[in-house]
C-alpha positions as a printed Julia matrix, in Angstrom:
363×3 Matrix{Float64}:
 192.56  -21.9   212.37
 193.64  -25.14  210.71
 197.3   -25.88  210.06
 198.42  -27.37  206.74
 198.03  -30.99  207.86
 194.55  -30.29  209.2
 193.56  -28.52  205.98
 194.57  -31.53  203.94
 192.53  -33.77  206.25
 189.56  -31.4   206.07
 189.5   -31.32  202.27
 188.28  -34.92  202.18
 184.95  -33.69  203.55
 184.22  -32.2   200.15
 184.66  -35.64  198.59
 182.19  -37.39  200.89
 178.64  -38.18  199.91
 176.33  -35.54  201.44
 173.89  -38.2   202.65
 176.68  -39.81  204.69
 177.44  -36.49  206.35
 173.76  -35.87  207.08
 173.41  -39.27  208.74
 176.56  -38.72  210.8
 175.52  -35.26  211.97
 172.12  -36.55  213.03
 173.69  -39.44  214.96
 176.22  -37.24  216.77
 173.48  -34.76  217.69
 171.38  -37.59  219.1
 174.35  -38.99  221.05
 175.01  -35.64  222.73
 171.34  -35.12  223.6
 170.65  -31.94  225.59
 174.38  -31.34  226.07
 174.49  -29.98  222.53
 172.34  -27.35  220.86
 172.53  -26.27  217.22
 171.12  -22.9   216.2
 170.97  -21.38  212.72
 170.32  -17.93  211.32
 167.5   -17.59  208.79
 170.03  -16.78  206.06
 171.69  -20.18  206.28
 171.29  -22.69  203.49
 168.73  -25.49  203.75
 171.49  -28.04  204.17
 172.3   -26.38  207.52
 168.85  -25.25  208.66
 167.59  -28.85  208.56
 169.6   -29.63  211.72
 168.67  -26.55  213.73
 167.14  -26.93  217.17
 166.24  -23.27  216.82
 166.44  -20.73  214.02
 165.99  -17.02  214.13
 167.2   -13.53  213.37
 169.84  -11.75  215.42
 167.51  -10.78  218.29
 166.0   -14.23  218.67
 169.38  -15.96  218.57
 170.69  -13.52  221.19
 167.69  -14.28  223.42
 168.1   -18.03  222.91
 171.74  -17.75  223.94
 170.86  -15.7   227.02
 168.16  -18.15  228.13
 170.01  -21.41  227.52
 171.45  -22.93  230.7
 171.66  -26.59  229.67
 173.76  -27.19  226.58
 177.5   -27.4   227.16
 178.18  -27.16  223.42
 176.29  -24.64  221.28
 177.04  -25.05  217.58
 176.32  -21.62  216.14
 175.51  -21.6   212.44
 175.67  -17.91  211.77
 178.53  -15.43  211.48
 181.34  -14.38  213.79
 179.71  -11.39  215.5
 176.65  -13.53  216.34
 178.84  -16.21  217.89
 180.63  -13.52  219.92
 177.28  -12.27  221.18
 176.29  -15.79  222.19
 179.59  -16.26  224.05
 179.06  -13.01  225.94
 175.54  -13.95  227.0
 176.09  -17.59  227.95
 177.77  -19.15  230.99
 181.5   -19.81  231.27
 180.95  -23.57  231.09
 179.22  -23.3   227.7
 181.26  -23.38  224.49
 180.11  -21.45  221.43
 181.38  -23.26  218.35
 181.42  -21.64  214.91
 181.87  -24.28  212.18
 184.01  -21.89  210.11
 185.72  -18.97  211.91
 186.02  -17.2   208.54
 182.24  -16.76  208.45
 182.22  -13.04  209.12
 180.18   -9.98  208.18
 181.36   -7.32  205.75
 179.15   -4.74  207.47
 180.64   -5.49  210.89
 184.12   -5.14  209.38
 183.3    -1.57  208.29
 183.75   -0.31  211.86
 186.74   -1.04  214.08
 187.75    0.34  217.51
 190.54    2.52  216.09
 188.11    4.26  213.72
 185.45    4.56  216.41
 187.82    6.15  218.92
 188.83    8.77  216.35
 185.19    9.46  215.48
 184.24    9.74  219.14
 187.03   12.24  219.83
 185.83   14.4   216.94
 182.15   14.19  217.82
 182.51   14.77  221.55
 184.73   17.77  220.8
 181.82   19.23  218.8
 178.8    17.99  220.76
 180.21   17.51  224.25
 178.56   14.91  226.47
 175.17   15.23  224.77
 175.82   12.23  222.5
 175.15    8.51  222.95
 176.45    5.63  220.81
 174.13    2.95  219.44
 175.39   -0.08  217.57
 173.57   -2.54  215.39
 174.25   -6.1   216.58
 176.02   -6.59  213.25
 179.2    -5.34  214.87
 182.19   -6.84  216.63
 182.33   -7.47  220.37
 184.93   -4.7   220.59
 182.51   -2.17  219.09
 179.73   -3.32  221.41
 182.13   -2.94  224.33
 182.9     0.67  223.38
 179.18    1.4   223.14
 178.46   -0.28  226.48
 181.29    1.61  228.19
 179.91    4.93  226.95
 176.35    4.34  228.15
 175.01    3.17  224.8
 173.0     0.21  223.64
 172.9    -2.49  220.97
 170.02   -2.72  218.55
 168.55   -5.18  216.04
 166.24   -4.65  213.09
 163.45   -6.21  215.18
 163.65   -3.76  218.06
 165.21   -0.79  216.27
 162.33    1.69  216.62
 161.75    0.92  220.28
 165.39    1.21  221.3
 166.2     4.18  219.09
 163.22    6.01  220.63
 164.77    5.33  224.04
 168.22    6.47  222.88
 166.9     9.74  221.46
 165.43   10.53  224.89
 168.78    9.94  226.6
 170.82   12.46  224.63
 170.49   15.26  222.11
 172.72   13.49  219.59
 173.06    9.86  218.6
 175.89    8.04  216.82
 174.51    5.0   214.99
 176.83    2.36  213.56
 177.72    0.53  211.42
 174.71    0.39  209.03
 173.74    3.78  207.66
 170.61    2.46  205.94
 168.97    0.9   208.99
 169.85    3.99  210.99
 168.42    6.38  208.4
 165.25    4.36  207.86
 164.46    4.12  211.57
 165.39    7.74  212.29
 163.13    9.05  209.54
 160.3     6.74  210.65
 160.63    8.4   214.07
 160.28   11.88  212.59
 163.95   12.85  212.28
 164.25   14.96  209.13
 166.94   14.64  206.47
 168.7    17.84  207.58
 168.93   16.4   211.11
 170.92   13.38  209.86
 174.66   13.43  209.27
 176.99   10.8   207.8
 180.35    9.99  209.38
 182.98    8.93  206.84
 185.35    6.74  208.83
 187.96    6.46  206.12
 188.31   10.24  205.76
 187.44   11.22  209.35
 184.83   13.82  208.57
 181.16   14.49  209.21
 179.01   15.1   206.14
 176.19   17.43  207.14
 174.78   20.6   205.61
 173.99   22.02  209.05
 176.04   20.21  211.73
 174.37   22.22  214.49
 170.98   20.73  213.52
 172.16   17.11  213.41
 170.52   14.72  215.85
 171.56   11.37  214.32
 175.05   10.69  212.98
 175.21    7.59  210.8
 178.32    5.51  210.23
 179.03    5.05  206.52
 178.54    1.27  206.49
 176.13   -1.05  204.72
 175.13   -4.66  204.05
 176.51   -6.03  200.78
 173.42   -8.23  200.31
 170.86   -5.46  200.74
 172.87   -3.1   198.54
 171.77   -5.28  195.61
 168.21   -3.9   195.57
 167.24   -0.61  193.95
 164.14    1.33  192.96
 164.5     0.09  189.39
 163.76   -3.45  190.59
 160.66   -2.21  192.41
 159.36   -0.2   189.44
 160.02   -3.0   186.97
 158.04   -5.53  189.02
 155.17   -3.11  189.64
 154.92   -2.45  185.9
 154.88   -6.16  185.09
 152.75   -7.26  188.08
 150.46   -4.42  189.27
 149.18   -6.59  192.14
 152.63   -7.35  193.58
 153.43   -6.59  197.2
 157.02   -5.47  197.71
 158.48   -6.3   201.12
 162.06   -5.46  202.1
 164.51   -5.48  204.98
 165.37   -2.11  206.61
 169.05   -2.59  205.66
 167.94   -1.59  202.15
 168.44    2.03  201.07
 165.84    4.62  202.06
 164.75    4.97  198.43
 163.94    1.25  198.3
 162.13    1.17  201.65
 160.09    4.22  200.63
 159.0     2.42  197.44
 158.09   -0.82  199.27
 154.71   -1.88  200.67
 156.21   -3.28  203.87
 159.54   -2.91  205.66
 160.52   -5.26  208.44
 163.12   -7.42  210.13
 163.81  -10.93  208.93
 161.23  -12.34  211.36
 158.7    -9.71  210.31
 159.17  -10.57  206.64
 158.57  -14.24  207.42
 155.4   -13.4   209.35
 154.17  -11.2   206.5
 154.45  -14.13  204.09
 152.86  -16.57  206.54
 149.88  -14.26  207.13
 149.35  -13.22  203.5
 146.2   -14.51  201.78
 146.45  -17.38  199.31
 147.72  -16.44  195.84
 149.22  -13.14  197.04
 152.13  -12.14  194.83
 155.05  -11.07  197.03
 158.48   -9.87  195.93
 161.01   -9.98  198.76
 164.18   -7.93  199.09
 166.51   -9.82  201.41
 168.97  -12.73  201.41
 167.96  -15.22  198.71
 168.54  -18.32  200.87
 165.61  -17.17  202.99
 163.52  -16.08  199.99
 164.05  -19.43  198.3
 163.0   -21.25  201.47
 159.86  -19.13  201.81
 159.02  -19.82  198.18
 159.36  -23.57  198.73
 157.44  -23.55  202.02
 154.51  -21.48  200.73
 153.52  -22.88  197.32
 150.04  -21.37  197.8
 151.57  -17.89  197.41
 153.39  -16.4   194.44
 156.7   -15.49  196.02
 159.4   -13.81  193.95
 162.92  -12.43  194.35
 162.98   -8.63  194.22
 166.28   -9.01  192.38
 166.52  -12.5   190.84
 170.22  -12.0   190.16
 171.2   -11.02  193.7
 173.69  -13.1   195.65
 173.24  -14.63  199.08
 175.66  -13.58  201.82
 178.88  -15.31  200.79
 180.3   -15.11  204.32
 177.22  -16.66  205.91
 177.42  -19.37  203.27
 180.85  -20.41  204.48
 178.93  -22.51  206.99
 178.2   -25.47  204.73
 177.56  -29.18  205.16
 181.26  -30.22  205.08
 182.19  -27.64  207.74
 179.32  -28.74  209.94
 180.18  -32.42  209.49
 183.82  -31.71  210.39
 182.72  -29.79  213.49
 180.44  -32.57  214.67
 183.14  -35.18  214.08
 185.55  -33.09  216.15
 183.08  -32.89  219.01
 182.37  -36.62  218.83
 186.13  -37.27  219.07
 186.39  -35.1   222.18
 187.95  -32.1   220.45
 186.67  -28.55  220.74
 186.31  -27.39  217.14
 186.38  -23.62  216.56
 185.38  -22.18  219.93
 184.62  -18.45  219.88
 185.83  -16.7   223.03
 185.57  -13.03  223.91
 188.05  -11.77  226.52
 186.57  -10.91  229.92
 186.99   -7.12  229.78
 185.5    -6.81  226.3
 182.71   -9.19  227.27
 181.92   -7.16  230.42
 181.35   -3.9   228.58
 179.72   -5.48  225.52
 177.26   -7.21  227.84
 176.24   -3.79  229.17
 175.1    -2.79  225.67
 173.46   -6.16  225.01
 171.73   -6.33  228.38
 170.24   -2.87  227.87
 168.95   -4.08  224.5
 167.39   -7.23  225.95
 165.8    -5.32  228.84
 164.34   -2.71  226.49
 163.07   -5.45  224.13
 160.78   -7.05  226.71
């Protein structure tokens, strides 16, 4: 974190001309060559994505991190849990640098180790050893470590069905955290019925289930603030106005929204859907509007629309902006470290168990 003097110095970056910062970032990147790699999540703004050596969703960025053995500095333009994952999967001599350490994830913050330990004590008291934990990658390293230590696995929206199928074969019961919507959507796609799904309320420490003895999947009561902004009313309104519209949404949307959509898929899958759609196809997309806006600009031959035109982009992801990136690159050029994200060795060891299982099962 910056001290007061550093904050005053940093504030000048918001007074600089953007074109000067762009030129400086490009020069510093070129000077570092292969010793520096810059990756960006699809939800980043265009002003950041323009510099990316690679862009992707959570799974792709995790795989890029695992396979990179060259860059000594990896500037990670995403959010904190993603940078933690990259640190866990890369070598000790590689620094993962997050331009703004305050770029977090509200969903990831909805589950912490204290809450998870209490939930696990309750659930194992009721279900014994016939339960396995599964965590969405949108979770802290500490949560991933708990999951890894208890024989569980990490999961992304790209590989969710494949890995959840594996998990359901390992144990009679499954605890899925922190996103209830992704967990419910995938479980029901795999044939798990509504009465076989329970909801764990972490704040009140209780399991909501009509028939607890029938429950196979226990969902953590978490969600994505971006994908909460879409509802069935948006879908119905667009279908009434544009009967030919194709509605495509991310599986972090509620089950009611995914049921009403024409296609449900990960960030990468949504991008591929747009790329492969015939010319003039009208497509309304329910996900982060930085990505939707970019798809709209990159595919003028298709009629791309926001499912909810008044929805907000992820405000935490958007903390990574041009001034923060320029400051980070200037720090590196001056021989300073910037905001290096480091996961302690014990947490990293167990979290890597969950991540490695995910990567092995994703092949």
